[in-house]
C-alpha positions in Angstrom: 0.4 0.1 0.2 2.4 2.4 0.5 4.4 1.4 -2.3 1.7 2.6 -4.3 0.6 5.7 -1.9 4.7 6.9 -3.0 4.4 6.0 -6.9 1.1 7.4 -7.0 2.6 10.6 -5.9 5.3 10.8 -8.3 3.8 10.5 -10.7 1.0 13.3 -9.6 4.4 15.7 -9.3 5.8 14.8 -12.8 2.3 15.4 -14.3 0.8 17.9 -12.7 1.3 22.0 -13.2 4.6 22.3 -10.7 4.5 24.9 -8.2 5.5 28.6 -8.3 9.2 29.1 -8.2 10.2 25.8 -7.6 11.6 22.9 -8.7 9.4 19.5 -8.4 10.4 16.2 -7.6 10.3 13.7 -11.1 10.5 16.7 -12.4 10.4 16.5 -16.3 9.8 20.0 -17.5 10.1 23.6 -17.2 9.3 25.0 -14.2 6.2 27.0 -13.9 6.5 30.0 -16.2 6.0 32.9 -13.9 7.3 36.1 -16.5 6.5 37.0 -20.2 9.6 36.3 -20.6 9.6 32.3 -19.3 6.3 32.1 -21.1 7.6 33.4 -24.6 10.5 30.5 -24.2 8.0 27.8 -23.3 6.3 28.7 -26.7 9.4 28.2 -28.4 9.9 25.3 -27.0 6.2 23.9 -27.7 6.6 25.6 -31.4 10.5 23.5 -31.8 9.0 20.5 -30.4 5.9 20.1 -33.1 8.3 20.6 -35.8 10.9 18.4 -34.0 8.5 14.9 -34.2 7.3 16.6 -37.1 10.2 16.2 -39.0 11.3 13.1 -37.9 7.9 10.9 -38.2 8.1 12.1 -41.8 11.9 11.4 -42.5 10.8 7.2 -40.4 8.0 6.8 -42.8 9.9 7.6 -46.3 12.8 5.6 -44.8 10.6 2.8 -44.3 8.9 3.3 -47.2 12.1 3.5 -49.5 13.5 0.2 -47.8 10.5 -2.0 -48.3 9.6 -0.3 -52.0 12.8 -0.9 -53.0 14.4 -3.6 -51.5 16.6 -5.8 -53.0 14.2 -8.4 -53.2 11.5 -6.7 -54.9 13.5 -4.9 -57.4 16.7 -7.0 -58.1 17.3 -5.0 -60.9 18.0 -1.1 -59.1 17.4 1.9 -61.3 19.7 4.1 -62.6 18.5 7.5 -62.0 21.2 10.2 -61.1 18.6 13.1 -61.0 15.4 15.0 -60.6 15.1 18.0 -60.5 12.1 18.8 -58.9 12.6 16.8 -56.5 16.2 17.9 -55.6 14.6 21.6 -55.3 12.0 20.8 -53.3 14.2 19.1 -50.4 16.6 22.4 -51.2 12.9 24.7 -50.7 12.1 23.2 -47.1 14.7 23.5 -45.3 14.3 26.6 -46.0 10.9 27.6 -45.0 11.7 25.4 -41.6 14.4 27.4 -40.7 12.3 31.1 -41.8 9.8 29.7 -39.2 11.9 29.0 -36.4 14.1 31.9 -37.0 11.1 34.7 -37.1 9.8 34.4 -33.5 13.5 33.1 -32.2 14.8 36.6 -33.0 11.1 38.4 -31.9 12.1 36.1 -28.2 15.3 37.4 -28.1 14.8 41.0 -29.0 12.5 40.8 -26.1 14.4 39.5 -23.6 17.3 41.1 -24.6 15.9 44.9 -22.6 13.3 46.2 -21.1 10.5 48.6 -22.3 10.0 51.3 -19.6 11.3 49.8 -16.6 10.1 50.6 -13.2 12.9 50.1 -11.4 16.0 48.8 -11.3 18.4 46.5 -9.3 22.2 46.3 -9.4 23.6 42.4 -9.3 26.6 41.4 -8.0 28.4 38.2 -7.8 30.7 37.4 -5.3 32.2 34.2 -4.1 30.1 32.8 -2.9 26.8 35.2 -2.2 24.6 37.9 -4.1 24.7 41.6 -3.1 21.9 43.5 -4.4 22.3 46.9 -4.3 19.0 49.3 -5.2 19.5 53.3 -6.9 17.1 54.9 -5.1 16.1 58.6 -5.1 18.5 61.8 -4.3 21.4 59.8 -4.4 20.8 57.2 -2.0 21.1 53.7 -2.0 19.6 50.6 -0.4 22.5 47.3 -0.6 22.5 44.5 1.5 24.2 40.5 1.0 22.1 37.6 0.2 24.0 33.9 1.5 22.2 30.7 1.6 21.2 29.8 4.6 23.2 26.5 6.3 21.8 23.2 6.9 22.1 23.6 10.3 19.6 26.7 10.2 17.3 25.2 7.9 13.5 26.5 9.9 10.6 24.2 8.9 8.8 25.5 5.5 12.1 27.0 4.0 13.7 24.9 0.7 17.7 23.2 1.1 20.0 24.9 -1.1 17.8 27.8 -2.2 16.6 29.5 1.3 18.3 33.5 1.9 18.7 35.2 4.6 18.1 37.6 3.1 16.1 37.5 -0.7 15.3 40.1 -3.8 12.6 42.0 -3.0 9.9 43.3 -5.8 6.2 44.6 -5.9 4.1 42.6 -8.5 3.4 43.3 -11.4 6.7 45.9 -11.9 8.5 45.5 -15.0 12.0 45.7 -12.7 15.6 45.8 -14.9 18.6 43.8 -13.6 22.2 45.3 -14.1 24.4 42.3 -13.8 27.9 41.9 -12.7 30.8 40.1 -10.5 33.2 41.4 -8.2 35.5 38.9 -8.2 35.2 35.2 -11.1 33.0 34.3 -13.6 29.0 34.1 -12.1 25.6 33.3 -13.6 22.5 34.3 -12.7 19.9 32.0 -12.7 16.1 31.8 -11.9 14.4 29.3 -14.2 10.4 30.1 -13.4 11.6 33.6 -14.9 13.3 32.8 -17.9 16.7 34.0 -16.7 20.6 33.1 -16.8 22.7 36.2 -17.2 26.3 35.4 -17.0 27.6 38.2 -14.5 31.4 39.4 -15.3 33.6 41.6 -13.5 34.9 44.1 -15.1 31.5 43.9 -17.8 28.0 44.5 -17.4 25.1 42.7 -18.5 21.5 43.2 -18.8 18.2 41.6 -18.3 15.1 42.0 -16.8 11.9 40.1 -16.1 8.3 41.5 -14.6 6.0 38.9 -12.4 2.0 39.3 -11.7 1.6 36.8 -9.0 3.1 36.8 -5.2 5.7 34.7 -4.5 8.9 33.4 -4.4 11.3 32.9 -7.2 14.2 30.9 -6.5 17.5 30.2 -8.7 21.6 29.4 -8.7 24.3 30.7 -9.9 24.9 28.2 -13.6 28.3 29.1 -13.2 31.2 27.2 -12.4 32.6 29.7 -10.1 34.6 28.0 -7.2 34.4 25.4 -4.6 30.9 26.4 -3.0 29.8 27.2 -6.1 26.7 24.7 -5.7 26.2 27.2 -2.0 24.7 30.6 -4.0 21.0 30.7 -4.4 19.2 33.3 -5.6 15.4 34.0 -3.9 13.1 36.5 -6.0 10.3 37.5 -3.2 7.4 39.3 -5.5 5.5 41.0 -2.6 2.1 43.9 -2.9 3.2 47.6 -3.3 2.6 48.4 -0.2 4.6 45.9 1.7 7.4 46.6 -1.0 7.3 50.5 0.2 7.8 49.5 3.8 10.1 46.5 2.8 12.5 49.6 1.4 11.9 52.2 4.1 13.3 49.5 6.8 16.6 48.7 4.6 17.0 52.8 4.1 16.4 53.0 7.6 19.0 49.8 8.4 21.7 50.3 6.1 
């Protein structure tokens, strides 16, 4: 009975809609999209899957047809045909059409992912060994800055996720277009949050840019995705999306404490 319960639990987690912002046990797909960027990536992935599956089915079908239609036992005298103008034109044009079908939506998606349109706020992200520093530029030249470090196993509380929870989360208001300015203070890092469709390298001496917009409150987790040293696997990312009043209160408290 316990085995069946365990089996059904795994089955449900594999094929159900995953929770926001966290990986699931035995997950076989992307995390649930929480931003327009990730929704576009999901749509592009599904579109490419249809094209790839269609090509595979057609090619396998043609191979099967040729193998049985033109096998040696049925065709003891092979054909001497060397050219077929129409066929050669067709098999040259079809790949061009397929590439065009892929190129147009993918280029549009890459353009949308590259830079935000009229961001509501900016957060500077600095990767360090082995934690993140977040800086919020405020009016009048003021800046709210704090470090975000992983909570160790001995300090994990009930309801927190091991290797994902941090002591200071990046907090942003729901529905805001957030521009991220990403760099590093020592070695290469990579700021990656799967449910937001973000994976941008943090390079010392260089500024990279990305953005996100989340319309649902919650916590969205990620991790450094660039091998950056001995504690590479211990610098998670936690983005906490809250209502605008809660965000304003949080910002005021951070401004006072800094």
